[in-house]
C-alpha positions, 0 to 999 in steps of 0.5 A: 500500500502506498502510504504517501498516496493515502496521506495525500488523499486525506490531506486533499479531503481535509482541505476540501472539506470546508468547501464541500460543506459550503457547497452542500449547504448551498444545495439545501443540505444542512451544515450539521448534516455535512459535519456529522457525515464528515466526522463519521467518515473520519472515524471510519477511516481511522478505524479502518487504518487501526484495524489494518495495522493490528491485522498486519502486526498479528500476521508478522508475529504469527510468522515469527512464531512459525519460524521459531517453531520450525527452528525448535523442531530442527534443534529441540535441545538448543534453548537459543532457538526459543528466541527471535530478535531477543523475544521469547516464543512464549511472549510472542504467543501471549501477544497474539492471545495464545496463552495456553500454548505459551504456558506449554512453551514456557514450561518446556523451556523451563525444563530444558533450562533446568536440565542444563543446571540453570535456575529461572525464578522469574520464568517460574513466577511467570508460569504461575501467573499465567496459570492463575490467569487461565484458571480465572478465565475458566471460571 
């Protein structure tokens, strides 16, 4: 999508809005109706833009999740494969609202790290909080 062109169209519409209101008023459309229509149009455009951004963000995170999962399948004993751009797979899953799957990933990662002798109390606390959150949702 060409965002410069979109911005140019929005600027042109913004500058033309007062002229369009006067033109509509001259043709018998009340000024309040024109203003309400313009505001509703602006709200619609903003909503469309925000939804599009969220969908693109979701797709990007989902692609990163799939890449990490593929890397984990290739080397399941390598704890570094659980990360992409310094973000853990579990955290990415939480971002896209897949909490149950994130809990499983965190538990699997914790077991893998404990096998190597590492103690991760922050991760254990995160697992407890995630379990509590999931239990609250089931009620």
